[in-house]
SEKEGU-236553 format. One line per 3 residues: for each residue x, y, z of C-alpha. Coordinates in nm, 4 decimals, always signed. Layout:
<nodes>
X Y Z ~ ...
</nodes>
This chain:
<nodes>
-2.2531 +3.5020 -0.0086 ~ -1.9588 +3.5547 +0.2573 ~ -1.6912 +3.2827 +0.2155
-1.6716 +3.0571 +0.5767 ~ -1.3520 +3.0853 +0.7723 ~ -1.2623 +2.7539 +0.8671
-0.9744 +2.5892 +1.0678 ~ -0.9287 +2.2566 +1.0745 ~ -0.6916 +1.9835 +1.2053
-0.7341 +1.6534 +1.1059 ~ -0.5846 +1.3560 +1.3292 ~ -0.4501 +1.0289 +1.2721
-0.4773 +0.8229 +0.9145 ~ -0.4612 +0.9141 +0.5849 ~ -0.8596 +0.7665 +0.5931
-0.9382 +1.0502 +0.8447 ~ -0.7808 +1.2829 +0.5788 ~ -0.9367 +1.1915 +0.3016
-1.3045 +1.1992 +0.5871 ~ -1.1712 +1.5296 +0.6363 ~ -1.1268 +1.6868 +0.2709
-1.4953 +1.5080 +0.1878 ~ -1.5979 +1.7083 +0.4765 ~ -1.4515 +2.0481 +0.3715
-1.5160 +2.0121 -0.0336 ~ -1.8827 +1.9477 +0.1212 ~ -1.8834 +2.3001 +0.2126
-1.8350 +2.4595 -0.1435 ~ -1.6635 +2.7087 -0.3024 ~ -1.7541 +2.9551 -0.0397
-1.4940 +2.7527 +0.1914 ~ -1.1773 +2.9717 +0.2676 ~ -0.8976 +2.7884 +0.5074
-0.7462 +2.9878 +0.7693 ~ -0.3797 +2.8967 +0.9380 ~ -0.4727 +3.1136 +1.2770
-0.7911 +2.9513 +1.4434 ~ -0.8760 +3.3122 +1.5777 ~ -0.9632 +3.4471 +1.2017
-1.2065 +3.1549 +1.2052 ~ -1.5879 +3.1200 +1.2147 ~ -1.6077 +2.7986 +1.1979
-1.3580 +2.5151 +1.3432 ~ -1.3296 +2.1429 +1.2438 ~ -1.1659 +1.8721 +1.4098
-1.1818 +1.5361 +1.3061 ~ -1.0642 +1.3076 +1.5763 ~ -0.8470 +0.9259 +1.6417
-0.9599 +0.7335 +1.8486 ~ -0.7747 +0.3995 +1.7731 ~ -0.5210 +0.3607 +2.0872
-0.4840 +0.5369 +2.3840 ~ -0.2470 +0.7633 +2.2528 ~ -0.4588 +0.8962 +1.9533
-0.7553 +0.9888 +2.2361 ~ -0.5605 +1.1503 +2.4504 ~ -0.4400 +1.3091 +2.1696
-0.7529 +1.4376 +2.0164 ~ -0.9122 +1.5335 +2.3610 ~ -0.5552 +1.7422 +2.3924
-0.6722 +1.9219 +2.0865 ~ -1.0138 +1.9692 +2.1205 ~ -0.9719 +2.1428 +2.4525
-0.7314 +2.3439 +2.3084 ~ -0.8908 +2.5099 +2.0859 ~ -1.2092 +2.5524 +2.3176
-0.8845 +2.7571 +2.5236 ~ -0.8140 +2.9724 +2.2222 ~ -1.1764 +3.0250 +2.1371
-1.4010 +3.0870 +2.4139 ~ -1.2758 +3.4604 +2.5154 ~ -1.3264 +3.5539 +2.1299
-1.5814 +3.8496 +2.0748 ~ -1.7555 +3.6178 +1.8019 ~ -1.6310 +3.2558 +1.9360
-1.6498 +3.0180 +1.5868 ~ -1.8467 +2.7543 +1.5745 ~ -1.6759 +2.4167 +1.7765
-1.7270 +2.0841 +1.5720 ~ -1.5770 +1.7643 +1.6506 ~ -1.6193 +1.4870 +1.4252
-1.4866 +1.1321 +1.3421 ~ -1.3568 +0.8145 +1.5402 ~ -1.3360 +0.9732 +1.9280
-1.7231 +1.0421 +1.8299 ~ -1.8465 +0.6936 +1.6792 ~ -1.6044 +0.5472 +1.9648
-1.7618 +0.7111 +2.2233 ~ -2.0973 +0.7691 +2.1178 ~ -2.3484 +1.0013 +2.1860
-2.2866 +1.0899 +2.5798 ~ -1.9450 +1.2660 +2.4362 ~ -2.1241 +1.5598 +2.4203
-2.2376 +1.5168 +2.8357 ~ -1.8859 +1.4419 +2.8932 ~ -1.6964 +1.6787 +2.7086
-2.0061 +2.0076 +2.6448 ~ -1.7434 +2.2236 +2.4807 ~ -1.8230 +2.1399 +2.0994
-2.1193 +2.2893 +1.9481 ~ -2.1517 +1.9640 +1.7027 ~ -2.0444 +1.6140 +1.7555
-2.0378 +1.4029 +1.4706 ~ -1.9888 +1.0848 +1.4136 ~ -1.8350 +0.9127 +1.1100
-2.1656 +0.7634 +0.9398 ~ -2.3087 +1.1028 +0.9739 ~ -2.0291 +1.2687 +0.8068
-2.2037 +1.3295 +0.4576 ~ -2.4507 +1.5349 +0.6549 ~ -2.2328 +1.7692 +0.8397
-2.1308 +2.0241 +0.5740 ~ -2.5883 +2.1127 +0.6133 ~ -2.5186 +2.1004 +1.0369
-2.3038 +2.3662 +1.0300 ~ -2.4337 +2.5672 +0.7650 ~ -2.8144 +2.5093 +0.9969
-2.6018 +2.6261 +1.2694 ~ -2.4811 +2.9623 +1.0778 ~ -2.7827 +3.0453 +0.9536
-2.6906 +2.9915 +0.6406 ~ -2.8693 +2.8149 +0.2922 ~ -2.6531 +2.5483 +0.1802
-2.8032 +2.5753 -0.1303 ~ -2.5935 +2.9053 -0.1840 ~ -2.2395 +2.7257 -0.1916
-2.1686 +2.4721 -0.4565 ~ -2.0604 +2.1023 -0.3589 ~ -1.6719 +2.0554 -0.5116
-1.6220 +1.7133 -0.3785 ~ -1.2723 +1.7121 -0.2309 ~ -1.0263 +1.9973 -0.1091
-0.6881 +1.7907 -0.1741 ~ -0.5196 +1.8935 +0.1325 ~ -0.2229 +1.7084 +0.0553
+0.1052 +1.8342 -0.1566 ~ +0.0227 +1.8467 -0.5748 ~ +0.1859 +1.5676 -0.5898
-0.0402 +1.3240 -0.4520 ~ -0.3158 +1.2340 -0.3029 ~ -0.5278 +0.9606 -0.0714
-0.7673 +0.7363 -0.2237 ~ -1.0108 +0.5450 -0.0035 ~ -1.1298 +0.2638 -0.1568
-1.3858 +0.0965 +0.1008 ~ -1.5112 +0.1746 +0.4689 ~ -1.4839 -0.0682 +0.7461
-1.3225 -0.4289 +0.8126 ~ -1.4490 -0.7695 +0.8685 ~ -1.1590 -0.9222 +1.0295
-1.1865 -0.9040 +1.4128 ~ -0.8541 -0.8818 +1.5739 ~ -0.8843 -0.9060 +1.9939
-0.6362 -0.5975 +2.0046 ~ -0.8270 -0.3498 +1.7575 ~ -1.1167 -0.0900 +1.7698
-1.1303 -0.0670 +1.4332 ~ -1.4242 -0.2641 +1.3409 ~ -1.6236 -0.1246 +1.6704
-1.5670 +0.2442 +1.4841 ~ -1.6172 +0.2110 +1.1402 ~ -1.7887 -0.0729 +1.0835
-1.8649 -0.3684 +0.8517 ~ -1.6110 -0.3989 +0.5575 ~ -1.7776 -0.1460 +0.2577
-1.6288 -0.1149 -0.0770 ~ -1.7109 +0.1958 -0.3382 ~ -1.7669 +0.0716 -0.6964
-1.5210 +0.0624 -0.9461 ~ -1.6597 +0.3159 -1.1489 ~ -1.7019 +0.5788 -0.8747
-1.3302 +0.4809 -0.7603 ~ -1.2037 +0.5685 -1.0933 ~ -1.4396 +0.8468 -1.1692
-1.2409 +1.0034 -0.8537 ~ -0.8876 +0.8846 -0.9975 ~ -0.9670 +1.0533 -1.2793
-1.0877 +1.4034 -1.1523 ~ -0.7679 +1.4079 -0.9036 ~ -0.5049 +1.3417 -1.2036
-0.6940 +1.5956 -1.3949 ~ -0.5775 +1.8685 -1.1415 ~ -0.2185 +1.7655 -1.1596
-0.1737 +1.4733 -0.8849 ~ +0.0927 +1.2241 -1.0090 ~ +0.0415 +0.9657 -0.7962
-0.2378 +0.8524 -0.5821 ~ -0.2614 +0.6036 -0.3031 ~ -0.5122 +0.3479 -0.2222
-0.6357 +0.3303 +0.1400 ~ -0.8371 +0.1053 +0.3795 ~ -0.8621 -0.0728 +0.6644
-0.8012 -0.3929 +0.4630 ~ -0.7199 -0.3699 +0.0939 ~ -0.6957 -0.7112 +0.0141
-1.0737 -0.7633 +0.1036 ~ -1.1537 -0.4339 -0.1661 ~ -1.4473 -0.6009 -0.3724
-1.5507 -0.9193 -0.1584 ~ -1.8887 -0.7340 -0.0274 ~ -1.9513 -0.6037 -0.3952
-1.8999 -1.0750 -0.4887 ~ -1.6199 -0.9529 -0.7004 ~ -1.3579 -1.2852 -0.5829
-1.0485 -1.0612 -0.7170 ~ -1.2036 -0.7376 -0.6862 ~ -0.7842 -0.5571 -0.5654
-0.6681 -0.6678 -0.9506 ~ -0.9272 -0.5697 -1.1171 ~ -0.8984 -0.2371 -0.9551
-0.5356 -0.2042 -1.0191 ~ -0.6436 -0.2852 -1.4233 ~ -0.8720 -0.0082 -1.4087
-0.6732 +0.2390 -1.2417 ~ -0.4229 +0.1955 -1.4871 ~ -0.5844 +0.3249 -1.7462
-0.6176 +0.6253 -1.5941 ~ -0.4393 +0.9328 -1.7430 ~ -0.1404 +1.1509 -1.6667
-0.0888 +0.8598 -1.3088 ~ +0.2226 +0.8745 -1.2788 ~ +0.2306 +0.5849 -0.9702
-0.0265 +0.4112 -0.8330 ~ +0.0616 +0.3043 -0.4857 ~ -0.1476 +0.0382 -0.2563
-0.1216 +0.0652 +0.1646 ~ -0.3170 -0.1693 +0.4366 ~ -0.2622 -0.5196 +0.2275
-0.3429 -0.7725 +0.4870 ~ -0.1318 -1.0806 +0.4800 ~ -0.4120 -1.3162 +0.5104
-0.5111 -1.1875 +0.1365 ~ -0.1636 -1.1424 -0.0611 ~ -0.2447 -1.4919 -0.2293
+0.0216 -1.5956 -0.4995 ~ -0.3074 -1.5527 -0.7390 ~ -0.3547 -1.1643 -0.6681
-0.0060 -1.0350 -0.7097 ~ +0.0385 -1.2500 -1.0442 ~ -0.3126 -1.1222 -1.1996
-0.1849 -0.7617 -1.0608 ~ +0.1943 -0.8305 -1.2254 ~ +0.0266 -0.8726 -1.5428
-0.0883 -0.5701 -1.5902 ~ +0.0852 -0.3057 -1.7528 ~ +0.0560 +0.0524 -1.6030
+0.1545 +0.3143 -1.2622 ~ +0.0981 +0.0190 -0.9818 ~ +0.4680 +0.0055 -0.8497
+0.5485 -0.3009 -0.5780 ~ +0.5432 -0.1013 -0.2446 ~ +0.3983 -0.3940 -0.0124
+0.2494 -0.2108 +0.2869 ~ +0.1671 -0.5693 +0.4912 ~ +0.1185 -0.5130 +0.8323
+0.2180 -0.8715 +1.0151 ~ +0.1785 -0.7317 +1.4271 ~ +0.4604 -1.0406 +1.5148
+0.6007 -1.3379 +1.3860 ~ +0.5598 -1.5852 +1.6591 ~ +0.2205 -1.8068 +1.5710
+0.1250 -1.8331 +1.9389 ~ +0.1267 -1.4244 +1.9500 ~ -0.0402 -1.4087 +1.6246
-0.3159 -1.7030 +1.7623 ~ -0.3675 -1.4779 +2.0582 ~ -0.4117 -1.1524 +1.8390
-0.6577 -1.3251 +1.6500 ~ -0.5161 -1.2701 +1.3076 ~ -0.6627 -1.3765 +1.0399
-0.2871 -1.4699 +0.8799 ~ -0.1964 -1.7179 +1.1868 ~ +0.1268 -1.8690 +1.0176
+0.4816 -1.7599 +0.9546 ~ +0.4885 -1.3984 +0.7567 ~ +0.8028 -1.5358 +0.5942
+0.5961 -1.6875 +0.3332 ~ +0.4412 -1.4028 +0.2566 ~ +0.7383 -1.2123 +0.2434
+0.8206 -1.5089 -0.0208 ~ +0.5423 -1.5090 -0.2477 ~ +0.5881 -1.1400 -0.2054
+0.9704 -1.1515 -0.3692 ~ +0.8587 -1.3842 -0.5823 ~ +0.5995 -1.2643 -0.7982
+0.7358 -0.8851 -0.7558 ~ +1.1539 -0.9434 -0.7198 ~ +1.2480 -0.6261 -0.6517
+0.9563 -0.5239 -0.4349 ~ +0.9764 -0.3666 -0.1222 ~ +0.7957 -0.4081 +0.1813
+0.7013 -0.1888 +0.5187 ~ +0.5413 -0.3401 +0.8046 ~ +0.3771 -0.2559 +1.1415
+0.4962 -0.4784 +1.4253 ~ +0.3081 -0.4385 +1.8271 ~ +0.5738 -0.5310 +2.1203
+0.4722 -0.6604 +2.4606 ~ +0.1151 -0.8000 +2.3388 ~ -0.0198 -0.9727 +2.6540
+0.1779 -1.3338 +2.7006 ~ +0.4836 -1.2215 +2.4832 ~ +0.7607 -1.3934 +2.6877
+1.1057 -1.3133 +2.6417 ~ +1.1106 -1.6411 +2.3982 ~ +0.8366 -1.4238 +2.1878
+1.0229 -1.1752 +2.1611 ~ +1.3407 -1.2890 +2.0369 ~ +1.1494 -1.5270 +1.8041
+1.0105 -1.1561 +1.6470 ~ +1.3528 -0.9880 +1.6865 ~ +1.5231 -1.2331 +1.4783
+1.2244 -1.2142 +1.2390 ~ +1.3161 -0.8708 +1.2107 ~ +1.6914 -0.9232 +1.1919
+1.6155 -1.1926 +0.9575 ~ +1.4329 -1.0464 +0.6749 ~ +1.5348 -0.6837 +0.6950
+1.2407 -0.5465 +0.5940 ~ +1.3079 -0.1967 +0.4181 ~ +1.0540 +0.0135 +0.5951
+0.9088 -0.1036 +0.9342 ~ +0.6657 +0.0563 +1.2373 ~ +0.6872 -0.0672 +1.5688
+0.4776 +0.0244 +1.8701 ~ +0.3482 -0.0874 +2.1939 ~ +0.0144 -0.3031 +2.2824
-0.2374 -0.0550 +2.4474 ~ -0.4903 -0.2558 +2.6131 ~ -0.7725 -0.1041 +2.4537
-1.1322 -0.0626 +2.5874 ~ -1.3926 -0.3124 +2.4046 ~ -1.1510 -0.5172 +2.2880
-1.0872 -0.8795 +2.3856 ~ -0.6980 -0.8201 +2.4587 ~ -0.7805 -0.5886 +2.7932
-0.9228 -0.8534 +2.9873 ~ -0.5942 -1.1003 +2.8778 ~ -0.4023 -1.2143 +3.1451
-0.0191 -1.2032 +3.1516 ~ +0.0061 -0.8216 +3.1081 ~ +0.3631 -0.6828 +2.9826
+0.4698 -0.3612 +3.2146 ~ +0.5668 -0.0733 +3.0217 ~ +0.9036 -0.0582 +3.0822
+0.9421 -0.4004 +2.9310 ~ +0.7172 -0.2816 +2.5971 ~ +0.9488 +0.0457 +2.5938
+1.2522 -0.1538 +2.5877 ~ +1.1750 -0.3992 +2.2809 ~ +1.0101 -0.1642 +2.0977
+1.3504 +0.0753 +2.1347 ~ +1.5705 -0.2826 +2.0704 ~ +1.3548 -0.3201 +1.7429
+1.3961 +0.0264 +1.6162 ~ +1.7152 -0.0298 +1.7128 ~ +1.8075 -0.2945 +1.4556
+1.5747 -0.1742 +1.2215 ~ +1.7725 +0.1677 +1.1765 ~ +2.1103 -0.0191 +1.0882
+1.8871 -0.2524 +0.8312 ~ +1.6825 +0.1088 +0.6449 ~ +2.0643 +0.2635 +0.6467
+2.2613 -0.0288 +0.5269 ~ +1.9583 -0.0631 +0.2618 ~ +1.9849 +0.3175 +0.1643
+2.3796 +0.2976 +0.1406 ~ +2.3248 +0.0917 -0.1820 ~ +2.1613 +0.4138 -0.3530
+2.4651 +0.6108 -0.3135 ~ +2.6178 +0.7988 -0.6730 ~ +2.2436 +0.5907 -0.8231
+2.0320 +0.7876 -1.0441 ~ +1.6441 +0.7644 -0.9125 ~ +1.3470 +0.9670 -1.0138
+1.2119 +1.1685 -0.7294 ~ +0.8901 +1.2973 -0.7282 ~ +0.8710 +1.6183 -0.5690
+0.6425 +1.7395 -0.2807 ~ +0.6994 +2.0763 -0.1725 ~ +0.9871 +2.3137 -0.0667
+1.2035 +2.2849 +0.2771 ~ +1.0550 +2.4822 +0.5045 ~ +1.3942 +2.6299 +0.5827
+1.6217 +2.5793 +0.3507 ~ +1.5549 +2.8065 +0.0327 ~ +1.6302 +2.6302 -0.2828
+1.5880 +2.2510 -0.0745 ~ +1.2880 +2.0508 -0.1719 ~ +1.1485 +1.7502 +0.0141
+1.0005 +1.4507 -0.2114 ~ +1.0060 +1.0654 -0.2699 ~ +1.1373 +0.8015 -0.4800
+0.9352 +0.4866 -0.5461 ~ +0.9911 +0.3290 -0.2552 ~ +0.8869 +0.6143 -0.0037
+0.5417 +0.6207 +0.1085 ~ +0.4473 +0.9988 +0.1708 ~ +0.4286 +1.0417 +0.5775
+0.4977 +0.6994 +0.7194 ~ +0.8151 +0.7061 +0.5432 ~ +1.1696 +0.8289 +0.4405
+1.2258 +1.1546 +0.2192 ~ +1.4403 +1.2790 -0.0396 ~ +1.6173 +1.5910 -0.0031
+1.6699 +1.7678 -0.3765 ~ +1.7472 +2.0493 -0.5055 ~ +1.8381 +2.1377 -0.8668
+1.7464 +2.4180 -1.1437 ~ +1.3848 +2.2799 -1.2144 ~ +1.2710 +2.1115 -0.8979
+0.8961 +2.2315 -0.8506 ~ +0.6296 +2.0266 -0.6800 ~ +0.4308 +1.7846 -0.8777
+0.7382 +1.7831 -1.0674 ~ +0.9325 +1.4403 -1.1396 ~ +1.3163 +1.4917 -1.1942
+1.5622 +1.2371 -1.2123 ~ +1.8508 +1.2889 -0.9325 ~ +2.1679 +1.0994 -0.8508
+2.1973 +1.0758 -0.4960 ~ +2.4736 +1.1939 -0.3190 ~ +2.4232 +1.1157 +0.0235
+2.2165 +0.7895 +0.2155 ~ +2.0776 +0.9075 +0.5923 ~ +1.9304 +0.6375 +0.8563
+1.6080 +0.6864 +0.6891 ~ +1.6579 +0.9493 +0.3850 ~ +1.8204 +1.0307 +0.0848
+1.9774 +1.3578 -0.0411 ~ +2.0106 +1.3647 -0.4097 ~ +2.1147 +1.7108 -0.6846
+1.8678 +1.7056 -1.0345 ~ +2.0663 +1.6084 -1.3337
</nodes>
């Protein structure tokens, strides 16, 4: 069978990227990636629709792809899948008829079959290969669960992804072994709520049990966990993980969203108490922990006093990494109908004010690493500067944090390099191999 030339766009979060990789793996060994959409036979767009800008980006990519392929002699199959389809349902096809296939998240396991069917091919002629990893050879994302049982008033995820559904430890460990056998050095665990892992399977301390099993996976250098909900970060969970020898790195991605109890209560957050208590517990158990968080500015009812509380929280706690987003009133959420909506102008000002503070926090923290020796996991060559590579040290998560620029005679993608920090920037480091 001839190869199927596929052009892919995966939008949104790493969880979406894992879904895309599984879809491509389902196409089997006859799948061939192309970077020019005009050379493709199939165009797959895996959409995001978490917030308004994500919806707008997804629609723009769909329309742009259609414009690029509509007049080709052999028009490729246009496939749209992911959160946009799951959020807006079957009616999406009638409103946006440009695509040939619309596929919800729950139906993605069937998508390779639907593609083969549309192309008039026999799927049995293609050998399924699991996942087609699209990240650099240094790291891969590993999804441990799907869905979320939390009901935050601003969030569309439960309606899009459904309730919590954890994968078994055996299944996750088997996939982890396949990934590390292929040369992957870092695994990044992702979920909607990682701390809830295993609850639906009857596990009381599921995440710690998973970390213990993954710690025995050969060749795994770093094990990183994202999306750790504050309400699930109990001291006993952290202490259980701390007792496990292995590749777990004390990097904590904790989406606090706000600091003021009034706003947290209105958000319907599972954790409505003082976020500083969680920071204290983390630091008690892991003194060298690095903490990343995300915040929402301009939530309905957020007064100047509430915002001052949030800004003081950022100044006092000096989190290592921080993402700040304006509140978006999303269709289908309770927060859409809340009174005292904050103007877009005020939201933008508050986001900028927080990030102005955080920029200095980040610069001051990174400055302490100048002239220090660090380990750098090399992701790949710099696209513009020959001999220069980009990578990360343990406190830099892929794609969401800063990077480390590194050069040296033995620097290659996928290698762990010992280097000295020559320069610290606002969010990045510059290092030289030792």
